[in-house]
N, C-alpha and C positions, 0 to 999 in steps of 0.2 A: 454623464452616465452612459454606459454602452448602449448603442442603438438597438442591440438585440435583446436587451433586458428591459422588460416593461413592468417591473414591480420593484418594490423595496420593502425593507423590514422597518416597522415602527416599534421600537422596543418599549416595553412598559415603563421603564424608569425614565425614558426620554419623553414619552407621552404624558407622564405626570407633570413635567415642566409646563406643558400647555395649560394645565388646570390652574396654574398660579397667575395666569394673565387676568387682567381686571374684568373683562366682560366677554360676551360671546363674539362680538365683532372682532376684537383682537385675536381671539382664539381662531376664528375662521380665517383671518388674514395670514396668521402665522402658518396655519396648516396648508393654505393655498401656496404660500411661498415655498414650503418644504416640498410639496408635490411637484411644483414647476421645476425646482432645482433637480429633484431626483429624476424626472422624466426628460427634461430638455436642457439642464445645466444653466437655467436662467437665474441670475443673481437678483435678489429682491432689493427694493429701495424703500426704506422706512423713514426717509427724511421728512415726510409730511406728518409724522406722528408727533405728539407732544414729547418733550425731552425725556421724561421719566419712562413713558411707554416705549419710546424709540430704543432706549437702552435695554429694556426687558426683551423686546422683540429681537434685537440683534444678538443678545446673549443666547436666547433659546435657539435661534436659527444657526448660530455658530456651532453650538454643541451638536445639533442634529446633522449639520453639514459634514462635520468630521466623521461621524458614524457612517453616513451614507457614502462618503469617499472611501472609507476603509472597506466597507462591504463591496463596493464596486470594484476596487482593486483586487480583492480576494476572488471575486467572481471572474474577472478577466484572466487572472492567473490560472484559475481552474479550467477555463475554456481553452487557453493556450496549451495547457498540459494535455487535455483531452484530444486536441487536434494533433499534437505531436504523437501521442500514442496511436491515433487513428492512421496517421501516415506510416508509422513503423509497421503496424499490422498489415496495411495494404501492400507495402513493399515485400513483406514476407510471403503474402499470398501470391503475388506475381512471380516471385522466385520459385515457389512450389509448383505453380502451373507450368512455368517454362521448363522446370526439371522433368515434369511428367511428359511434356511434349517432345523432349529430346532424349528419350530413353536410350536410343541406339548409341548416340555419342557418349552418353554417360556410361553405357555398358563397356565401352572400350577403355575409357580412361578412368572410370570410377566417378562417383558423384562429386560435385564441387563441395568444398568445405562449407559447412553451415547449412546445406540444403536438406540434409536429413536430420529431422528433429530428434529430440530425446525420446527413448522408448521405441526406436525403429531398428530392426535387424536386417542385415544383408545376407542373402543366401550365397554360398560359394559359387563363383563363376557367373553370377547374375546380379546386376546392379539394381533390379527392381526392388523398391523398398517393401519389406514385409512387416506389417505391424507386429510388434512383440506382444505376447500375452500379458495382460494386466490382471492383477488380483481383483476379485469381485469387490465392488464398493460395499461398505457396511450399510446396514439399514439405517434410515434416518432416526436420529435420537439414540442410537446404540453407542454410547461413549466407550464402553469396554472394547467393542469390536474395532472402533477407530484407532484405539491405542495398541491393538494387537493382542489384548487380553481376552479372557473369557467373557461371553455375553452375560448380561444380568438375567438371573432366573428368579422370579418372585417366590418367596418362601411360602410354605403351608402354615396353617395355624398351629399344627403340632410342632413344627420346627421353631416357630416363634415362642411357643409355650415352653419348650425345652430350654431354649436360650434364656428366657426370662427366669426359669427355675434355677438355672445354673448361676445366675447373678443375684438371685433373691429379689428380682424386680417385681413391682406391683402393676406393671403395664398389662392391660387387657389384650391378650393375643388375638382374640377374634375381632375386637374393635380395631386393633392395629391393621390386621389384614383387610378388613372391610373398608377402612378409610382409604388405604392406598390402592385397593382394587378399584374403588369407585373413581379415583382420579387418574387411573392408568399408571400407577407407580411412578408418579412425578413428584419431585421436590422443587416447588416453585415452577420454573419453566424447564427444568433439567431432568432427564431420566435418572431414576435412582440407581446408584452404583453399589451401595453397601447397606443392606437392610438392617444389619446389626448396629451400625452407627446410628441409623434412624431410631432404633429401639432405645439406644443410650440417650439420644436427644429427647425422646418422650419421657425418659426417667427424670430429666432435669426440668421438664415443663410442669409447673404446679397444677395445670389443668388435666394433664393426661397421666401423670405418674402414679396416681392412686386409683386408677380405674380398673382394679383387678376384679375378676368375676366373683360373684357372691360365694361360690363354693370354696374359693381359696382364702377367704377371710376368716380368721380364727374367732371363736366365740368371745374370747376376752377382749378382742379389739372392738367388737360390736358393743359390748357392755361399757367399755371405756368411752366410746363415742357418745352413747346415750346418757350415761350417768355423769361423765366428766363435763359434758356440755351443760347439763342442768346445774351442776355445782358452780361452774364459772358464771352462769347467768345470775344465780342467786347472790353470789359474792358481789358482782358489779351493781346489782340492784340495791343491795344493802349499803354499799359505798355511796351511791347516788342519793339515797334517802338521808343518810347521815350528813352529807354535805349540804343538802337542801335544808335540813334542820338548822345547821350552823348559820346558813345565810339568813334564815328567818329570824334567828336570835339576834344577829348583828343588826338587821334592819329594824327590829323592834327597839333595840338599845339606842340606835341613832335617832329614831323618830320620837322617842320618849324624853330626850334631853331637852330641858327647858320647860317641860310641862309640869308645872307645880300647882299646888292647891290655890 
């Protein structure tokens, strides 16, 4: 293991293999062997264990060693890549400083190729680099501005109500606006981009699609909900009682078989 890395990952599926060892002593010895290999590269010796236990210990250690070696290799490759990027960035900074200190020479012959970064303009007759104007950065979370489109504007309850009326939607406009105003008009962790699409999503949600305000519900709908529910309840209750009666008749018929005078 690399000398600069003083930890390792014990994956849950590998740790579960330790639970299959026969006792706590074997568990502790296997775990100690894994830690010593991860930290110091020390190979364990299980030759003093009984034959069956030795095989189990070697199998567990072999699987864990492969994972530790794989993680160590990935870590070392990542460190090497970071060092290379650091050296490349350091060289670029040195070239930039040298170019700034030798402005006179650069003014006569022009800047060396690659010393002026992207987004830098040169004034006529002057080799001093002048930063070009950059467009202002969009506000954090404003996805529309990042793509160059219009920024999102939260709708009013009247706008939502008009859109719901045009679609015949039963979504409650005030409830919709209150819900998204409370969470900052976020959809999960993303800023909302299209509130009309969110309304259509609410229409497909069985919890939110029928939350229309009371003044928008027709009288016949209220009567249907009240009377229709009662009729359905009475029908199911009658079916249950009829089935219960049939069960009792079958039970009595079975228990009366063989009972004679």
